[in-house]
C-alpha positions as CSV (number, residue, x, y, z in Angstrom):
1,M,15.7,-10.9,-7.0
2,S,14.7,-7.5,-5.9
3,R,12.0,-6.7,-3.5
4,L,8.8,-5.3,-5.2
5,P,7.6,-2.1,-3.7
6,G,4.4,-1.8,-1.7
7,V,2.6,-4.7,-0.3
8,R,0.5,-7.7,-1.5
9,L,-2.4,-9.1,0.7
10,V,-5.3,-11.6,0.3
11,E,-8.4,-11.8,2.5
12,Q,-11.5,-14.1,2.1
13,I,-14.4,-11.5,2.0
14,M,-18.0,-11.7,0.6
15,G,-17.3,-15.6,-0.1
16,M,-14.3,-15.0,-2.4
17,P,-10.5,-14.2,-2.2
18,V,-9.7,-10.6,-2.5
19,V,-6.2,-9.8,-3.5
20,L,-4.8,-6.3,-3.1
21,D,-1.4,-5.5,-4.8
22,L,-0.2,-2.0,-3.7
23,R,2.9,-0.9,-5.6
24,D,3.5,2.5,-3.9
25,E,5.9,2.7,-1.1
26,G,4.6,3.8,2.2
27,T,1.0,2.8,1.5
28,E,1.0,-0.4,3.5
29,E,-1.4,0.9,6.0
30,L,-4.1,1.4,3.4
31,A,-4.6,-2.3,3.1
32,E,-6.8,-2.3,6.4
33,L,-8.8,0.6,5.0
34,V,-9.5,-1.5,1.9
35,F,-10.4,-4.7,3.7
36,G,-12.3,-2.9,6.5
37,W,-14.5,-1.2,3.9
38,L,-15.2,-4.5,2.1
39,R,-16.0,-6.2,5.4
40,D,-18.6,-3.4,6.0
41,V,-20.1,-4.0,2.6
42,D,-20.3,-7.7,3.3
43,E,-22.2,-7.0,6.6
44,R,-24.7,-4.7,4.9
45,F,-25.2,-6.5,1.6
46,S,-24.8,-10.2,2.3
47,T,-27.6,-12.6,1.4
48,Y,-26.2,-15.2,3.6
49,K,-26.0,-13.2,6.9
50,P,-29.4,-12.8,8.6
51,G,-28.6,-9.4,10.0
52,S,-27.6,-7.7,6.8
53,E,-29.9,-5.0,5.3
54,I,-30.5,-7.2,2.4
55,S,-31.7,-10.1,4.4
56,R,-33.8,-7.9,6.5
57,L,-35.3,-6.2,3.3
58,N,-36.2,-9.6,1.9
59,R,-37.9,-10.6,5.2
60,G,-40.1,-7.5,5.2
61,E,-38.4,-6.1,8.2
62,L,-37.1,-3.0,6.3
63,R,-38.5,-0.8,3.4
64,V,-36.1,0.4,0.8
65,S,-36.5,3.9,2.0
66,E,-35.3,2.9,5.5
67,C,-32.0,1.4,4.3
68,H,-28.6,2.8,4.2
69,A,-27.9,5.3,1.4
70,D,-25.4,2.7,-0.2
71,V,-28.2,0.1,-0.4
72,R,-30.6,2.4,-1.8
73,A,-28.0,3.6,-4.5
74,V,-27.0,-0.1,-5.4
75,L,-30.7,-1.2,-5.7
76,A,-31.3,1.9,-8.0
77,R,-28.3,1.0,-10.2
78,C,-29.5,-2.5,-10.4
79,D,-32.8,-1.3,-11.7
80,A,-31.1,1.1,-14.2
81,L,-28.9,-1.8,-15.3
82,R,-32.0,-4.1,-15.8
83,E,-33.4,-1.5,-18.2
84,A,-30.2,-1.0,-20.0
85,T,-29.7,-4.7,-20.5
86,S,-33.4,-5.4,-21.6
87,G,-33.7,-7.5,-18.4
88,Y,-30.7,-9.8,-18.9
89,F,-29.1,-8.3,-15.7
90,D,-31.7,-8.6,-13.1
91,A,-31.4,-8.5,-9.4
92,R,-34.9,-9.5,-8.8
93,Y,-35.4,-12.2,-11.5
94,A,-35.6,-15.0,-8.9
95,S,-38.6,-13.5,-7.3
96,L,-40.2,-10.1,-7.4
97,E,-40.6,-10.3,-3.7
98,T,-36.8,-10.6,-3.1
99,V,-33.6,-8.9,-4.3
100,D,-30.1,-10.1,-4.7
101,P,-27.7,-7.3,-5.8
102,S,-24.7,-9.6,-5.4
103,G,-24.1,-9.4,-9.2
104,L,-23.3,-5.7,-8.7
105,V,-22.1,-5.2,-5.2
106,K,-18.7,-6.8,-5.8
107,G,-17.7,-4.5,-8.6
108,W,-19.4,-1.5,-6.9
109,A,-17.5,-2.2,-3.6
110,V,-14.2,-2.4,-5.6
111,D,-14.8,0.8,-7.3
112,R,-15.5,2.5,-4.1
113,A,-12.4,0.8,-2.4
114,A,-10.4,2.4,-5.4
115,E,-11.8,5.8,-4.5
116,L,-10.5,5.4,-0.9
117,L,-7.2,4.4,-2.2
118,D,-6.9,7.4,-4.6
119,A,-8.0,9.8,-1.9
120,H,-5.2,8.5,0.4
121,G,-2.5,8.9,-2.4
122,A,-2.2,5.4,-3.8
123,R,-1.4,5.6,-7.5
124,N,-0.3,2.1,-8.6
125,Y,-2.3,-0.8,-7.5
126,S,-4.7,-3.6,-8.4
127,L,-7.7,-5.1,-6.7
128,N,-8.8,-8.6,-7.7
129,A,-12.1,-9.7,-6.2
130,G,-12.8,-13.4,-7.2
131,G,-11.2,-13.0,-10.6
132,D,-12.7,-9.5,-11.6
133,I,-9.9,-6.9,-11.4
134,L,-9.5,-3.1,-11.2
135,M,-6.1,-1.7,-12.0
136,R,-4.6,1.8,-11.6
137,G,-1.3,3.2,-12.6
138,A,1.3,0.4,-13.2
139,P,2.7,-2.7,-11.5
140,L,6.0,-1.0,-10.5
141,P,8.7,-1.5,-11.6
142,E,6.9,-2.7,-14.7
143,D,5.2,-0.2,-17.1
144,L,2.0,-1.9,-17.8
145,W,-0.5,-4.3,-16.1
146,R,-1.0,-7.4,-18.0
147,I,-4.1,-9.7,-17.4
148,G,-4.4,-13.0,-19.1
149,I,-8.1,-14.0,-19.8
150,Q,-8.6,-17.8,-19.1
151,H,-9.8,-19.7,-22.1
152,P,-13.1,-21.4,-21.0
153,A,-12.2,-24.7,-22.9
154,Q,-8.6,-24.9,-21.8
155,P,-8.0,-24.5,-17.9
156,D,-4.4,-23.8,-18.5
157,G,-5.0,-21.8,-21.7
158,V,-5.1,-18.0,-22.2
159,A,-7.7,-16.6,-24.6
160,A,-6.2,-13.1,-24.8
161,V,-4.0,-10.7,-22.9
162,V,-5.1,-7.2,-21.9
163,E,-2.6,-4.7,-20.9
164,G,-2.7,-1.0,-19.9
165,H,-2.7,1.4,-17.0
166,D,-6.1,2.3,-15.8
167,F,-9.0,-0.3,-16.5
168,A,-11.4,-2.8,-15.0
169,L,-11.9,-6.2,-16.4
170,A,-14.7,-8.7,-15.6
171,T,-15.5,-12.1,-17.1
172,S,-18.7,-14.1,-16.9
173,G,-18.8,-17.9,-18.0
174,A,-19.6,-21.4,-16.7
175,Y,-16.1,-22.7,-16.5
176,A,-15.3,-21.3,-13.0
177,R,-18.7,-21.7,-11.1
178,G,-20.7,-24.0,-13.4
179,E,-24.1,-22.7,-14.7
180,H,-24.6,-20.0,-12.2
181,V,-25.9,-17.4,-14.7
182,L,-29.2,-18.0,-16.2
183,D,-31.2,-16.3,-19.0
184,P,-33.8,-14.4,-16.7
185,H,-36.3,-14.7,-19.5
186,T,-36.2,-18.5,-19.8
187,G,-34.7,-19.5,-16.5
188,K,-32.3,-21.7,-18.4
189,P,-28.5,-21.5,-19.0
190,P,-27.6,-19.6,-22.1
191,A,-26.6,-21.7,-25.1
192,G,-23.9,-21.1,-27.6
193,V,-21.5,-18.9,-25.6
194,A,-18.7,-20.1,-23.3
195,S,-17.6,-16.7,-21.8
196,V,-17.8,-13.0,-22.1
197,T,-15.2,-10.5,-20.8
198,I,-15.9,-6.7,-20.5
199,V,-13.1,-4.1,-20.2
200,G,-13.8,-0.5,-19.1
201,V,-13.2,2.1,-16.5
202,E,-15.7,1.0,-13.8
203,L,-15.7,-2.5,-12.5
204,A,-19.3,-2.5,-11.4
205,T,-20.5,-1.8,-14.9
206,A,-18.1,-4.1,-16.6
207,D,-19.4,-7.0,-14.1
208,A,-23.0,-6.3,-14.8
209,Y,-22.4,-6.1,-18.6
210,A,-20.5,-9.3,-18.6
211,T,-23.2,-11.2,-16.7
212,A,-25.8,-9.8,-19.0
213,A,-24.0,-10.4,-22.2
214,Y,-23.2,-14.1,-21.2
215,A,-27.0,-14.6,-20.2
216,M,-27.8,-13.4,-23.7
217,G,-26.0,-16.4,-25.3
218,L,-25.5,-16.0,-29.0
219,G,-27.0,-12.6,-28.8
220,A,-24.0,-11.4,-26.9
221,P,-21.7,-10.1,-29.7
222,A,-24.4,-7.9,-31.5
223,W,-25.3,-6.3,-28.0
224,T,-21.7,-5.7,-26.8
225,V,-21.0,-3.5,-30.0
226,T,-23.5,-1.2,-28.5
227,I,-22.0,-0.5,-25.0
228,A,-19.0,1.7,-25.9
229,P,-16.8,2.9,-24.2
230,Y,-16.9,-0.5,-22.7
231,E,-15.3,-3.2,-24.9
232,A,-15.9,-7.1,-25.0
233,L,-14.5,-10.3,-26.1
234,T,-17.1,-13.1,-26.5
235,I,-15.7,-16.8,-26.8
236,L,-18.4,-19.0,-28.3
237,S,-19.0,-22.6,-27.5
238,D,-17.0,-23.8,-30.6
239,G,-13.9,-22.0,-29.2
240,S,-14.0,-19.1,-31.6
241,G,-13.7,-15.5,-30.4
242,L,-15.6,-12.4,-31.3
243,A,-14.2,-9.0,-30.1
244,T,-15.5,-5.4,-30.4
245,A,-13.4,-3.2,-32.6
246,G,-11.8,-1.4,-29.5
247,F,-11.1,-4.4,-27.4
248,P,-7.6,-3.9,-26.0
249,S,-5.4,-6.8,-26.9
250,A,-1.9,-7.0,-25.8
251,G,0.2,-4.1,-27.0
252,S,-2.6,-1.6,-26.8
253,E,-4.3,0.1,-23.8
254,P,-8.0,0.3,-23.1
């Protein structure tokens, strides 16, 4: 078996495995650049580390205006997404006095890591953060990235395969971490939906949209047709799937 080009590394950051798959030769040194950036994000945004800016903000030790520009930008994006999703994505729904931007930070951090890789000449890579993935170029020597979406009712089953060159994919559901996503309007888990997968260019937006759509329950399919150019696959509790018209099934590109 021939050796794959580039390097593949995994590190536990932000409470999840982050897998970097670089397929360009001579880019091995970029791995530390990516993981170093993600460690810095964790130090700044963690809700578990008492010294993070988010923890200090929630304790009243910092005002938003005193936070790092990245923190201010993420919180502003969270507010914009709350409006865009009619409150179904809400970094403040647990308490108006506290903020938890974790639902956006993972995708945002990966998007920024991709910008670093691009700026340093990487062209073919994937970055997988806890199952949400951003891909660029191709998995050399193959021509297309191919990502299987786990079926929520079948641990070893694949609901669909997405393939292409430059796209991000995020899935929200209860099958991996239990009922961790709640409808912020009721405080209860959504009913009637098993998972929602969003595909698009930016992982932060895809991740937030997946969370919001899943929280909507049976309202997800109607909402996801309004979010183009992002596309969606919603799997209902009965196992049936509803995809937007442009959802990139195997054999087509996002």
